[in-house]
Biopython code that builds the backbone (N, CA, C, O; Angstrom):
import numpy as np
from Bio.PDB.StructureBuilder import StructureBuilder

atoms = [
    (1, "MET", "N", (99.700, -4.849, -63.146)),
    (1, "MET", "CA", (100.121, -5.801, -63.708)),
    (1, "MET", "C", (100.804, -5.883, -64.639)),
    (1, "MET", "O", (100.301, -5.512, -65.699)),
    (2, "HIS", "N", (102.536, -6.508, -64.665)),
    (2, "HIS", "CA", (103.171, -6.219, -65.880)),
    (2, "HIS", "C", (103.292, -6.847, -66.933)),
    (2, "HIS", "O", (102.769, -7.959, -66.860)),
    (3, "ALA", "N", (103.848, -6.574, -68.081)),
    (3, "ALA", "CA", (104.094, -7.623, -69.259)),
    (3, "ALA", "C", (104.769, -8.910, -68.955)),
    (3, "ALA", "O", (105.822, -8.582, -68.409)),
    (4, "PRO", "N", (104.714, -10.089, -69.019)),
    (4, "PRO", "CA", (105.327, -10.932, -69.297)),
    (4, "PRO", "C", (106.269, -10.887, -70.093)),
    (4, "PRO", "O", (106.127, -10.728, -71.305)),
    (5, "THR", "N", (107.914, -11.093, -69.199)),
    (5, "THR", "CA", (109.307, -11.518, -70.166)),
    (5, "THR", "C", (109.321, -12.821, -70.756)),
    (5, "THR", "O", (108.290, -13.491, -70.815)),
    (6, "PHE", "N", (109.998, -13.071, -71.028)),
    (6, "PHE", "CA", (110.582, -14.316, -72.150)),
    (6, "PHE", "C", (110.462, -15.101, -71.069)),
    (6, "PHE", "O", (109.562, -15.940, -71.049)),
    (7, "VAL", "N", (111.310, -14.968, -70.036)),
    (7, "VAL", "CA", (111.958, -15.635, -68.865)),
    (7, "VAL", "C", (110.721, -16.113, -67.937)),
    (7, "VAL", "O", (110.477, -17.251, -67.536)),
    (8, "ASP", "N", (110.198, -15.229, -67.773)),
    (8, "ASP", "CA", (108.831, -15.431, -67.231)),
    (8, "ASP", "C", (107.441, -16.692, -67.894)),
    (8, "ASP", "O", (106.536, -17.411, -67.470)),
    (9, "VAL", "N", (107.959, -16.370, -68.888)),
    (9, "VAL", "CA", (107.061, -17.140, -69.662)),
    (9, "VAL", "C", (107.683, -18.320, -69.905)),
    (9, "VAL", "O", (106.883, -19.232, -70.113)),
    (10, "TRP", "N", (108.869, -18.636, -69.955)),
    (10, "TRP", "CA", (109.785, -20.225, -70.099)),
    (10, "TRP", "C", (109.555, -21.002, -69.268)),
    (10, "TRP", "O", (109.232, -22.179, -69.426)),
    (11, "GLN", "N", (109.802, -20.004, -67.582)),
    (11, "GLN", "CA", (109.587, -20.899, -66.633)),
    (11, "GLN", "C", (108.082, -21.739, -66.487)),
    (11, "GLN", "O", (107.908, -22.652, -65.680)),
    (12, "LEU", "N", (107.179, -21.299, -67.316)),
    (12, "LEU", "CA", (105.843, -21.809, -67.425)),
    (12, "LEU", "C", (105.729, -22.504, -68.111)),
    (12, "LEU", "O", (104.738, -23.187, -67.853)),
    (13, "LEU", "N", (106.424, -22.921, -69.330)),
    (13, "LEU", "CA", (106.176, -24.210, -70.020)),
    (13, "LEU", "C", (106.082, -24.994, -69.468)),
    (13, "LEU", "O", (106.700, -25.190, -68.422)),
    (14, "ASP", "N", (104.851, -26.111, -70.233)),
    (14, "ASP", "CA", (105.713, -27.471, -69.962)),
    (14, "ASP", "C", (106.316, -28.410, -71.022)),
    (14, "ASP", "O", (106.612, -27.867, -72.086)),
    (15, "ASP", "N", (106.523, -29.596, -70.919)),
    (15, "ASP", "CA", (107.495, -30.493, -71.762)),
    (15, "ASP", "C", (106.576, -30.560, -73.387)),
    (15, "ASP", "O", (107.184, -30.877, -74.410)),
    (16, "ALA", "N", (105.388, -30.289, -73.406)),
    (16, "ALA", "CA", (104.140, -30.696, -74.507)),
    (16, "ALA", "C", (104.744, -29.015, -75.110)),
    (16, "ALA", "O", (105.251, -28.851, -76.219)),
    (17, "ASP", "N", (104.528, -27.887, -74.054)),
    (17, "ASP", "CA", (105.076, -26.450, -74.629)),
    (17, "ASP", "C", (106.243, -26.376, -75.787)),
    (17, "ASP", "O", (106.342, -26.105, -76.984)),
    (18, "ARG", "N", (107.191, -26.853, -74.507)),
    (18, "ARG", "CA", (108.521, -27.402, -75.188)),
    (18, "ARG", "C", (108.686, -27.919, -76.672)),
    (18, "ARG", "O", (109.307, -27.545, -77.667)),
    (19, "ALA", "N", (107.878, -28.903, -76.364)),
    (19, "ALA", "CA", (108.409, -30.033, -77.747)),
    (19, "ALA", "C", (107.675, -28.785, -78.894)),
    (19, "ALA", "O", (108.438, -28.184, -79.650)),
    (20, "ARG", "N", (106.486, -28.553, -78.912)),
    (20, "ARG", "CA", (105.506, -28.042, -79.839)),
    (20, "ARG", "C", (106.085, -26.357, -80.539)),
    (20, "ARG", "O", (105.773, -25.904, -81.640)),
    (21, "LEU", "N", (107.290, -25.480, -79.142)),
    (21, "LEU", "CA", (108.066, -24.968, -79.797)),
    (21, "LEU", "C", (109.629, -25.173, -80.923)),
    (21, "LEU", "O", (110.290, -24.652, -81.821)),
    (22, "ALA", "N", (109.509, -26.326, -80.023)),
    (22, "ALA", "CA", (110.626, -26.923, -81.072)),
    (22, "ALA", "C", (110.335, -27.214, -82.126)),
    (22, "ALA", "O", (111.351, -27.029, -82.796)),
    (23, "GLU", "N", (109.208, -27.734, -83.034)),
    (23, "GLU", "CA", (108.313, -28.182, -83.893)),
    (23, "GLU", "C", (108.667, -27.175, -84.403)),
    (23, "GLU", "O", (109.648, -27.221, -85.146)),
    (24, "ILE", "N", (107.901, -25.774, -84.143)),
    (24, "ILE", "CA", (108.192, -24.647, -84.863)),
    (24, "ILE", "C", (109.125, -23.819, -85.375)),
    (24, "ILE", "O", (109.099, -23.067, -86.349)),
    (25, "ASP", "N", (110.206, -24.145, -84.329)),
    (25, "ASP", "CA", (111.435, -23.495, -84.816)),
    (25, "ASP", "C", (112.166, -24.373, -85.995)),
    (25, "ASP", "O", (112.979, -23.965, -86.824)),
    (26, "GLU", "N", (111.672, -25.620, -85.837)),
    (26, "GLU", "CA", (112.539, -26.760, -87.650)),
    (26, "GLU", "C", (111.001, -26.607, -88.479)),
    (26, "GLU", "O", (110.915, -27.285, -89.504)),
    (27, "THR", "N", (110.352, -26.156, -88.277)),
    (27, "THR", "CA", (109.758, -25.577, -90.058)),
    (27, "THR", "C", (110.162, -24.755, -89.897)),
    (27, "THR", "O", (110.575, -24.718, -91.056)),
    (28, "GLN", "N", (110.704, -23.418, -89.292)),
    (28, "GLN", "CA", (110.474, -22.342, -89.826)),
    (28, "GLN", "C", (112.068, -22.412, -90.140)),
    (28, "GLN", "O", (112.360, -21.463, -90.867)),
    (29, "SER", "N", (113.128, -23.170, -89.853)),
    (29, "SER", "CA", (114.632, -23.657, -90.584)),
    (29, "SER", "C", (114.459, -23.919, -91.322)),
    (29, "SER", "O", (114.880, -23.178, -92.211)),
    (30, "GLU", "N", (113.773, -25.054, -91.739)),
    (30, "GLU", "CA", (113.596, -26.083, -92.675)),
    (30, "GLU", "C", (113.161, -24.935, -93.802)),
    (30, "GLU", "O", (113.896, -24.789, -94.778)),
    (31, "ILE", "N", (112.046, -24.180, -93.670)),
    (31, "ILE", "CA", (111.164, -23.746, -94.971)),
    (31, "ILE", "C", (113.039, -22.380, -94.955)),
    (31, "ILE", "O", (113.741, -22.177, -95.945)),
    (32, "LEU", "N", (113.132, -22.136, -94.383)),
    (32, "LEU", "CA", (114.483, -20.890, -94.749)),
    (32, "LEU", "C", (115.660, -21.518, -95.467)),
    (32, "LEU", "O", (116.366, -21.026, -96.347)),
    (33, "THR", "N", (115.718, -22.738, -94.889)),
    (33, "THR", "CA", (117.231, -23.221, -95.641)),
    (33, "THR", "C", (116.243, -23.867, -97.585)),
    (33, "THR", "O", (117.027, -23.937, -98.531)),
    (34, "PHE", "N", (115.366, -24.078, -97.762)),
    (34, "PHE", "CA", (114.479, -24.561, -98.646)),
    (34, "PHE", "C", (114.656, -23.261, -99.279)),
    (34, "PHE", "O", (115.006, -23.435, -100.446)),
    (35, "LEU", "N", (114.513, -21.518, -98.854)),
    (35, "LEU", "CA", (114.397, -20.543, -99.826)),
    (35, "LEU", "C", (115.590, -20.500, -100.340)),
    (35, "LEU", "O", (115.684, -20.144, -101.515)),
    (36, "ARG", "N", (116.834, -20.862, -99.560)),
    (36, "ARG", "CA", (117.857, -20.319, -99.673)),
    (36, "ARG", "C", (118.558, -21.206, -101.048)),
    (36, "ARG", "O", (119.500, -20.771, -101.710)),
    (37, "THR", "N", (117.691, -22.859, -101.354)),
    (37, "THR", "CA", (118.017, -23.197, -102.938)),
    (37, "THR", "C", (117.031, -23.209, -103.742)),
    (37, "THR", "O", (117.135, -23.798, -104.818)),
    (38, "THR", "N", (115.817, -22.529, -103.360)),
    (38, "THR", "CA", (114.958, -22.819, -104.587)),
    (38, "THR", "C", (113.983, -21.469, -105.041)),
    (38, "THR", "O", (113.648, -20.506, -104.350)),
    (39, "PRO", "N", (113.761, -21.688, -106.034)),
    (39, "PRO", "CA", (113.280, -19.962, -106.412)),
    (39, "PRO", "C", (111.962, -20.176, -105.702)),
    (39, "PRO", "O", (111.317, -21.221, -105.622)),
    (40, "ILE", "N", (111.631, -18.742, -105.102)),
    (40, "ILE", "CA", (110.896, -18.072, -104.281)),
    (40, "ILE", "C", (109.523, -18.779, -104.852)),
    (40, "ILE", "O", (108.988, -19.516, -104.024)),
    (41, "GLU", "N", (108.965, -18.697, -105.928)),
    (41, "GLU", "CA", (107.350, -18.382, -106.493)),
    (41, "GLU", "C", (107.186, -20.279, -106.670)),
    (41, "GLU", "O", (106.159, -20.861, -107.016)),
    (42, "ASP", "N", (108.534, -20.930, -106.311)),
    (42, "ASP", "CA", (107.919, -22.381, -105.930)),
    (42, "ASP", "C", (108.035, -22.949, -104.645)),
    (42, "ASP", "O", (108.092, -24.120, -104.268)),
    (43, "VAL", "N", (108.058, -21.801, -104.018)),
    (43, "VAL", "CA", (107.595, -22.500, -102.440)),
    (43, "VAL", "C", (106.377, -22.317, -101.797)),
    (43, "VAL", "O", (105.770, -21.246, -101.792)),
    (44, "ASP", "N", (105.917, -23.580, -101.127)),
    (44, "ASP", "CA", (104.623, -23.315, -100.701)),
    (44, "ASP", "C", (104.322, -23.753, -99.187)),
    (44, "ASP", "O", (104.022, -24.792, -98.599)),
    (45, "ALA", "N", (104.460, -22.975, -99.004)),
    (45, "ALA", "CA", (104.939, -22.674, -96.658)),
    (45, "ALA", "C", (103.738, -21.972, -96.537)),
    (45, "ALA", "O", (102.817, -21.485, -97.193)),
    (46, "PRO", "N", (104.357, -22.213, -94.880)),
    (46, "PRO", "CA", (103.015, -21.387, -94.230)),
    (46, "PRO", "C", (103.660, -19.964, -94.548)),
    (46, "PRO", "O", (104.559, -19.876, -95.385)),
    (47, "MET", "N", (103.222, -18.955, -93.923)),
    (47, "MET", "CA", (103.002, -17.479, -94.093)),
    (47, "MET", "C", (103.974, -17.263, -92.183)),
    (47, "MET", "O", (103.771, -17.760, -91.075)),
    (48, "PHE", "N", (104.917, -16.340, -92.702)),
    (48, "PHE", "CA", (105.632, -16.024, -91.352)),
    (48, "PHE", "C", (104.671, -15.886, -90.087)),
    (48, "PHE", "O", (104.729, -16.363, -88.954)),
    (49, "SER", "N", (103.763, -15.041, -90.730)),
    (49, "SER", "CA", (102.982, -14.923, -89.062)),
    (49, "SER", "C", (101.947, -15.945, -88.800)),
    (49, "SER", "O", (101.163, -15.755, -87.870)),
    (50, "GLU", "N", (101.872, -16.963, -89.495)),
    (50, "GLU", "CA", (100.943, -17.915, -88.884)),
    (50, "GLU", "C", (102.119, -18.924, -87.756)),
    (50, "GLU", "O", (101.848, -19.604, -86.767)),
    (51, "LEU", "N", (103.314, -18.669, -88.360)),
    (51, "LEU", "CA", (104.196, -19.554, -87.323)),
    (51, "LEU", "C", (104.181, -18.904, -86.393)),
    (51, "LEU", "O", (104.028, -19.529, -85.344)),
    (52, "GLN", "N", (104.319, -17.432, -86.293)),
    (52, "GLN", "CA", (104.635, -16.543, -84.903)),
    (52, "GLN", "C", (102.857, -16.349, -84.071)),
    (52, "GLN", "O", (102.711, -15.524, -83.170)),
    (53, "VAL", "N", (101.864, -17.091, -84.479)),
    (53, "VAL", "CA", (100.585, -16.949, -84.153)),
    (53, "VAL", "C", (100.290, -18.380, -83.479)),
    (53, "VAL", "O", (99.605, -18.766, -82.532)),
    (54, "GLU", "N", (101.108, -18.956, -84.390)),
    (54, "GLU", "CA", (100.970, -20.256, -83.198)),
    (54, "GLU", "C", (102.244, -20.667, -82.435)),
    (54, "GLU", "O", (102.347, -21.736, -81.833)),
    (55, "ARG", "N", (102.866, -20.060, -82.485)),
    (55, "ARG", "CA", (104.435, -19.811, -80.960)),
    (55, "ARG", "C", (103.784, -19.129, -79.850)),
    (55, "ARG", "O", (104.268, -19.317, -78.734)),
    (56, "LEU", "N", (102.527, -18.188, -79.990)),
    (56, "LEU", "CA", (101.948, -17.179, -79.233)),
    (56, "LEU", "C", (100.817, -17.439, -79.105)),
    (56, "LEU", "O", (100.033, -16.653, -78.574)),
    (57, "ARG", "N", (100.366, -18.955, -79.702)),
    (57, "ARG", "CA", (99.220, -19.409, -78.618)),
    (57, "ARG", "C", (100.192, -20.040, -77.373)),
    (57, "ARG", "O", (100.049, -19.580, -76.240)),
    (58, "VAL", "N", (101.466, -21.411, -77.705)),
    (58, "VAL", "CA", (101.852, -21.757, -77.026)),
    (58, "VAL", "C", (102.406, -20.737, -75.425)),
    (58, "VAL", "O", (102.529, -21.114, -74.259)),
    (59, "TYR", "N", (102.566, -19.745, -75.893)),
    (59, "TYR", "CA", (103.090, -18.981, -74.910)),
    (59, "TYR", "C", (101.327, -18.146, -73.974)),
    (59, "TYR", "O", (101.089, -17.737, -72.837)),
    (60, "ARG", "N", (100.796, -18.225, -74.820)),
    (60, "ARG", "CA", (99.434, -17.912, -73.998)),
    (60, "ARG", "C", (98.635, -18.675, -73.247)),
    (60, "ARG", "O", (98.026, -18.408, -72.211)),
    (61, "GLY", "N", (98.725, -19.968, -74.085)),
    (61, "GLY", "CA", (98.255, -21.140, -73.233)),
    (61, "GLY", "C", (99.504, -21.457, -71.379)),
    (61, "GLY", "O", (99.409, -21.648, -70.167)),
    (62, "ALA", "N", (99.993, -21.378, -71.930)),
    (62, "ALA", "CA", (101.171, -21.002, -70.361)),
    (62, "ALA", "C", (100.770, -20.649, -69.863)),
    (62, "ALA", "O", (100.212, -21.302, -68.981)),
    (63, "LEU", "N", (100.632, -19.080, -69.932)),
    (63, "LEU", "CA", (100.198, -18.001, -69.203)),
    (63, "LEU", "C", (99.045, -18.067, -68.573)),
    (63, "LEU", "O", (98.929, -17.771, -67.383)),
    (64, "GLU", "N", (97.639, -18.649, -69.659)),
    (64, "GLU", "CA", (96.294, -19.335, -68.936)),
    (64, "GLU", "C", (96.549, -20.437, -67.988)),
    (64, "GLU", "O", (96.188, -20.388, -66.812)),
    (65, "ARG", "N", (97.119, -21.341, -68.470)),
    (65, "ARG", "CA", (97.466, -22.566, -67.098)),
    (65, "ARG", "C", (97.798, -21.658, -66.009)),
    (65, "ARG", "O", (97.006, -21.370, -65.111)),
    (66, "SER", "N", (98.958, -21.223, -66.107)),
    (66, "SER", "CA", (99.565, -20.402, -64.897)),
    (66, "SER", "C", (98.443, -19.672, -64.065)),
    (66, "SER", "O", (98.434, -19.920, -62.859)),
    (67, "GLY", "N", (97.554, -18.855, -64.528)),
    (67, "GLY", "CA", (96.431, -17.687, -64.455)),
    (67, "GLY", "C", (95.874, -18.819, -63.439)),
    (67, "GLY", "O", (96.145, -18.889, -62.241)),
    (68, "ALA", "N", (94.992, -19.736, -64.217)),
    (68, "ALA", "CA", (94.152, -20.428, -63.826)),
    (68, "ALA", "C", (94.435, -21.148, -62.198)),
    (68, "ALA", "O", (93.562, -21.204, -61.332)),
    (69, "ALA", "N", (95.845, -21.660, -62.040)),
    (69, "ALA", "CA", (97.169, -21.988, -61.058)),
    (69, "ALA", "C", (96.769, -21.055, -59.787)),
    (69, "ALA", "O", (96.369, -21.497, -58.710)),
    (70, "GLU", "N", (96.976, -19.482, -60.157)),
    (70, "GLU", "CA", (97.174, -19.068, -59.211)),
    (70, "GLU", "C", (95.786, -18.654, -58.818)),
    (70, "GLU", "O", (95.740, -18.597, -57.589)),
    (71, "GLU", "N", (94.525, -18.312, -59.421)),
    (71, "GLU", "CA", (93.416, -18.561, -58.636)),
    (71, "GLU", "C", (92.457, -19.524, -57.993)),
    (71, "GLU", "O", (91.382, -19.341, -57.421)),
    (72, "ASP", "N", (93.274, -20.777, -58.296)),
    (72, "ASP", "CA", (93.218, -22.032, -57.779)),
    (72, "ASP", "C", (93.858, -21.846, -56.125)),
    (72, "ASP", "O", (93.003, -22.040, -55.261)),
    (73, "THR", "N", (94.837, -21.600, -55.768)),
    (73, "THR", "CA", (96.132, -20.740, -55.101)),
    (73, "THR", "C", (94.965, -20.331, -54.328)),
    (73, "THR", "O", (94.166, -20.941, -53.618)),
    (74, "GLU", "N", (95.128, -18.945, -54.729)),
    (74, "GLU", "CA", (94.322, -17.743, -54.159)),
    (74, "GLU", "C", (92.734, -18.478, -53.706)),
    (74, "GLU", "O", (93.005, -18.998, -52.624)),
    (75, "ASP", "N", (92.068, -18.610, -53.834)),
    (75, "ASP", "CA", (90.655, -19.513, -53.423)),
    (75, "ASP", "C", (91.084, -20.534, -52.532)),
    (75, "ASP", "O", (90.346, -20.572, -51.548)),
    (76, "ALA", "N", (92.283, -21.640, -52.494)),
    (76, "ALA", "CA", (92.024, -22.446, -51.654)),
    (76, "ALA", "C", (92.887, -21.624, -50.456)),
    (76, "ALA", "O", (92.756, -22.060, -49.312)),
    (77, "ALA", "N", (93.887, -20.288, -50.694)),
    (77, "ALA", "CA", (94.470, -19.536, -48.897)),
    (77, "ALA", "C", (93.345, -19.117, -48.743)),
    (77, "ALA", "O", (93.020, -19.654, -47.684)),
    (78, "SER", "N", (92.084, -18.212, -49.238)),
    (78, "SER", "CA", (91.423, -17.797, -48.622)),
    (78, "SER", "C", (89.806, -18.543, -48.346)),
    (78, "SER", "O", (88.866, -17.774, -48.145)),
    (79, "ALA", "N", (89.558, -20.050, -48.351)),
    (79, "ALA", "CA", (88.776, -20.741, -47.784)),
    (79, "ALA", "C", (89.384, -20.906, -46.628)),
    (79, "ALA", "O", (88.860, -21.588, -45.747)),
]
sb = StructureBuilder()
sb.init_structure("model")
sb.init_model(0)
sb.init_chain("A")
sb.init_seg("    ")
for serial, (resi, resn, name, xyz) in enumerate(atoms, 1):
    if name == "N":
        sb.init_residue(resn, " ", resi, " ")
    sb.init_atom(name, np.array(xyz, "f"), 0.0, 1.0, " ", f" {name:<3s}", serial, name[0])
structure = sb.get_structure()
């Protein structure tokens, strides 16, 4: 088994996954823009790691769905 590449996982994402990733990107961009113009001590934003964990959750969900689909295909082929 090899570690999946970004391309491998991107092909497994559905529309909802891509929409969620776009939301995460937008949130991150908004935070970074805000930080450029606001004193840091006044910012109430999620931690960078929280956004990355959410992004990873989307990717893992796609991989898990793919793994379940592959198992179903293998089961059907062996029946």
